[in-house]
C-alpha positions as protocol buffer text, in pm:
chain_id: "A"
residue {
  index: 1
  type: MET
  ca { x: 9622 y: 12792 z: 11649 }
}
residue {
  index: 2
  type: ALA
  ca { x: 9650 y: 12464 z: 11837 }
}
residue {
  index: 3
  type: GLU
  ca { x: 9844 y: 12184 z: 11677 }
}
residue {
  index: 4
  type: SER
  ca { x: 9641 y: 11902 z: 11530 }
}
residue {
  index: 5
  type: GLN
  ca { x: 9573 y: 11610 z: 11765 }
}
residue {
  index: 6
  type: ASN
  ca { x: 9624 y: 11381 z: 11465 }
}
residue {
  index: 7
  type: LEU
  ca { x: 9977 y: 11500 z: 11388 }
}
residue {
  index: 8
  type: VAL
  ca { x: 10234 y: 11260 z: 11536 }
}
residue {
  index: 9
  type: THR
  ca { x: 10572 y: 11381 z: 11665 }
}
residue {
  index: 10
  type: VAL
  ca { x: 10840 y: 11140 z: 11544 }
}
residue {
  index: 11
  type: THR
  ca { x: 11188 y: 11118 z: 11700 }
}
residue {
  index: 12
  type: ASP
  ca { x: 11499 y: 10910 z: 11640 }
}
residue {
  index: 13
  type: ASP
  ca { x: 11386 y: 10694 z: 11934 }
}
residue {
  index: 14
  type: THR
  ca { x: 11030 y: 10642 z: 11804 }
}
residue {
  index: 15
  type: PHE
  ca { x: 11102 y: 10622 z: 11430 }
}
residue {
  index: 16
  type: ALA
  ca { x: 11108 y: 10242 z: 11409 }
}
residue {
  index: 17
  type: ASP
  ca { x: 10781 y: 10203 z: 11603 }
}
residue {
  index: 18
  type: SER
  ca { x: 10585 y: 10492 z: 11456 }
}
residue {
  index: 19
  type: VAL
  ca { x: 10704 y: 10469 z: 11095 }
}
residue {
  index: 20
  type: GLU
  ca { x: 10885 y: 10150 z: 10998 }
}
residue {
  index: 21
  type: GLN
  ca { x: 10660 y: 9910 z: 11187 }
}
residue {
  index: 22
  type: SER
  ca { x: 10338 y: 10080 z: 11078 }
}
residue {
  index: 23
  type: SER
  ca { x: 10102 y: 9941 z: 10824 }
}
residue {
  index: 24
  type: GLY
  ca { x: 9946 y: 10177 z: 10575 }
}
residue {
  index: 25
  type: LEU
  ca { x: 10085 y: 10510 z: 10463 }
}
residue {
  index: 26
  type: VAL
  ca { x: 10299 y: 10724 z: 10693 }
}
residue {
  index: 27
  type: ILE
  ca { x: 10409 y: 11071 z: 10587 }
}
residue {
  index: 28
  type: VAL
  ca { x: 10692 y: 11234 z: 10783 }
}
residue {
  index: 29
  type: ASP
  ca { x: 10771 y: 11604 z: 10754 }
}
residue {
  index: 30
  type: PHE
  ca { x: 11142 y: 11658 z: 10826 }
}
residue {
  index: 31
  type: TRP
  ca { x: 11160 y: 12019 z: 10951 }
}
residue {
  index: 32
  type: ALA
  ca { x: 11336 y: 12266 z: 11185 }
}
residue {
  index: 33
  type: VAL
  ca { x: 11217 y: 12561 z: 11392 }
}
residue {
  index: 34
  type: TRP
  ca { x: 11443 y: 12810 z: 11209 }
}
residue {
  index: 35
  type: CYS
  ca { x: 11327 y: 12702 z: 10860 }
}
residue {
  index: 36
  type: GLY
  ca { x: 11089 y: 12953 z: 10697 }
}
residue {
  index: 37
  type: PRO
  ca { x: 10949 y: 12717 z: 10432 }
}
residue {
  index: 38
  type: CYS
  ca { x: 10894 y: 12458 z: 10708 }
}
residue {
  index: 39
  type: ARG
  ca { x: 10672 y: 12707 z: 10891 }
}
residue {
  index: 40
  type: LEU
  ca { x: 10480 y: 12769 z: 10569 }
}
residue {
  index: 41
  type: ILE
  ca { x: 10402 y: 12401 z: 10520 }
}
residue {
  index: 42
  type: ALA
  ca { x: 10326 y: 12320 z: 10887 }
}
residue {
  index: 43
  type: PRO
  ca { x: 9954 y: 12418 z: 10867 }
}
residue {
  index: 44
  type: ILE
  ca { x: 9916 y: 12207 z: 10551 }
}
residue {
  index: 45
  type: MET
  ca { x: 10061 y: 11904 z: 10730 }
}
residue {
  index: 46
  type: GLU
  ca { x: 9817 y: 11961 z: 11018 }
}
residue {
  index: 47
  type: GLN
  ca { x: 9525 y: 11982 z: 10773 }
}
residue {
  index: 48
  type: LEU
  ca { x: 9635 y: 11659 z: 10603 }
}
residue {
  index: 49
  type: ALA
  ca { x: 9667 y: 11487 z: 10942 }
}
residue {
  index: 50
  type: ASP
  ca { x: 9306 y: 11583 z: 11022 }
}
residue {
  index: 51
  type: GLU
  ca { x: 9164 y: 11511 z: 10677 }
}
residue {
  index: 52
  type: TYR
  ca { x: 9323 y: 11166 z: 10650 }
}
residue {
  index: 53
  type: ALA
  ca { x: 9267 y: 11058 z: 11011 }
}
residue {
  index: 54
  type: GLY
  ca { x: 9106 y: 10714 z: 11015 }
}
residue {
  index: 55
  type: LYS
  ca { x: 9179 y: 10660 z: 10644 }
}
residue {
  index: 56
  type: GLY
  ca { x: 9499 y: 10457 z: 10675 }
}
residue {
  index: 57
  type: VAL
  ca { x: 9728 y: 10760 z: 10664 }
}
residue {
  index: 58
  type: THR
  ca { x: 9946 y: 10880 z: 10951 }
}
residue {
  index: 59
  type: VAL
  ca { x: 10107 y: 11224 z: 10929 }
}
residue {
  index: 60
  type: GLY
  ca { x: 10409 y: 11297 z: 11145 }
}
residue {
  index: 61
  type: LYS
  ca { x: 10681 y: 11554 z: 11188 }
}
residue {
  index: 62
  type: LEU
  ca { x: 11045 y: 11511 z: 11281 }
}
residue {
  index: 63
  type: ASP
  ca { x: 11263 y: 11800 z: 11401 }
}
residue {
  index: 64
  type: VAL
  ca { x: 11597 y: 11744 z: 11224 }
}
residue {
  index: 65
  type: ASP
  ca { x: 11791 y: 11952 z: 11480 }
}
residue {
  index: 66
  type: HIS
  ca { x: 11688 y: 11721 z: 11764 }
}
residue {
  index: 67
  type: ASN
  ca { x: 11680 y: 11398 z: 11560 }
}
residue {
  index: 68
  type: PRO
  ca { x: 11979 y: 11400 z: 11326 }
}
residue {
  index: 69
  type: SER
  ca { x: 12010 y: 11021 z: 11296 }
}
residue {
  index: 70
  type: SER
  ca { x: 11682 y: 10973 z: 11109 }
}
residue {
  index: 71
  type: ALA
  ca { x: 11753 y: 11269 z: 10881 }
}
residue {
  index: 72
  type: ALA
  ca { x: 12100 y: 11135 z: 10798 }
}
residue {
  index: 73
  type: ARG
  ca { x: 11972 y: 10782 z: 10747 }
}
residue {
  index: 74
  type: PHE
  ca { x: 11730 y: 10892 z: 10475 }
}
residue {
  index: 75
  type: GLY
  ca { x: 11969 y: 11143 z: 10315 }
}
residue {
  index: 76
  type: VAL
  ca { x: 11765 y: 11450 z: 10408 }
}
residue {
  index: 77
  type: ARG
  ca { x: 11980 y: 11745 z: 10303 }
}
residue {
  index: 78
  type: SER
  ca { x: 11714 y: 12009 z: 10240 }
}
residue {
  index: 79
  type: ILE
  ca { x: 11413 y: 12091 z: 10452 }
}
residue {
  index: 80
  type: PRO
  ca { x: 11127 y: 12070 z: 10447 }
}
residue {
  index: 81
  type: SER
  ca { x: 11152 y: 11717 z: 10312 }
}
residue {
  index: 82
  type: ILE
  ca { x: 10836 y: 11509 z: 10325 }
}
residue {
  index: 83
  type: LEU
  ca { x: 10904 y: 11137 z: 10312 }
}
residue {
  index: 84
  type: PHE
  ca { x: 10635 y: 10881 z: 10234 }
}
residue {
  index: 85
  type: PHE
  ca { x: 10650 y: 10533 z: 10384 }
}
residue {
  index: 86
  type: LYS
  ca { x: 10417 y: 10252 z: 10281 }
}
residue {
  index: 87
  type: ASP
  ca { x: 10405 y: 9953 z: 10514 }
}
residue {
  index: 88
  type: GLY
  ca { x: 10735 y: 10068 z: 10665 }
}
residue {
  index: 89
  type: LYS
  ca { x: 10923 y: 10113 z: 10336 }
}
residue {
  index: 90
  type: HIS
  ca { x: 11038 y: 10454 z: 10205 }
}
residue {
  index: 91
  type: VAL
  ca { x: 10853 y: 10497 z: 9874 }
}
residue {
  index: 92
  type: ASP
  ca { x: 10861 y: 10868 z: 9789 }
}
residue {
  index: 93
  type: THR
  ca { x: 11006 y: 11207 z: 9885 }
}
residue {
  index: 94
  type: VAL
  ca { x: 10890 y: 11563 z: 9824 }
}
residue {
  index: 95
  type: VAL
  ca { x: 11144 y: 11839 z: 9891 }
}
residue {
  index: 96
  type: GLY
  ca { x: 11040 y: 12197 z: 9956 }
}
residue {
  index: 97
  type: ALA
  ca { x: 10724 y: 12379 z: 10054 }
}
residue {
  index: 98
  type: VAL
  ca { x: 10485 y: 12251 z: 9791 }
}
residue {
  index: 99
  type: PRO
  ca { x: 10115 y: 12339 z: 9766 }
}
residue {
  index: 100
  type: LYS
  ca { x: 9861 y: 12118 z: 9940 }
}
residue {
  index: 101
  type: PRO
  ca { x: 9713 y: 11975 z: 9613 }
}
residue {
  index: 102
  type: ALA
  ca { x: 10058 y: 11838 z: 9521 }
}
residue {
  index: 103
  type: LEU
  ca { x: 10076 y: 11651 z: 9853 }
}
residue {
  index: 104
  type: VAL
  ca { x: 9718 y: 11527 z: 9825 }
}
residue {
  index: 105
  type: GLN
  ca { x: 9800 y: 11390 z: 9479 }
}
residue {
  index: 106
  type: ARG
  ca { x: 10102 y: 11201 z: 9618 }
}
residue {
  index: 107
  type: ILE
  ca { x: 9896 y: 11065 z: 9908 }
}
residue {
  index: 108
  type: GLU
  ca { x: 9620 y: 10944 z: 9674 }
}
residue {
  index: 109
  type: THR
  ca { x: 9878 y: 10783 z: 9444 }
}
residue {
  index: 110
  type: HIS
  ca { x: 10020 y: 10580 z: 9732 }
}
residue {
  index: 111
  type: LEU
  ca { x: 9680 y: 10489 z: 9874 }
}
residue {
  index: 112
  type: ASN
  ca { x: 9569 y: 10329 z: 9547 }
}
């Protein structure tokens, strides 16, 4: 399955531009290739990226192995960790492979 065109790859170098200087809601999935639960949640993140495209929500992913600075900065110790940023400010975190409805509920909470 091809990766969603709406899913943004975030790196240490692009974090400030793509997350902290964004308006609206940005969700970043902190993940790694070797992480089983990360692989389980990846298709859900792609679905959310597509479903919320054009609705003020950006969904991104950050590989913690290649971008350790951002992970360390936000205290990410377990992956997957999904961090929510509203207008550039960290407002929420979900740790672990949670079901899609739980993520949709968090998104809707932060959109309202």
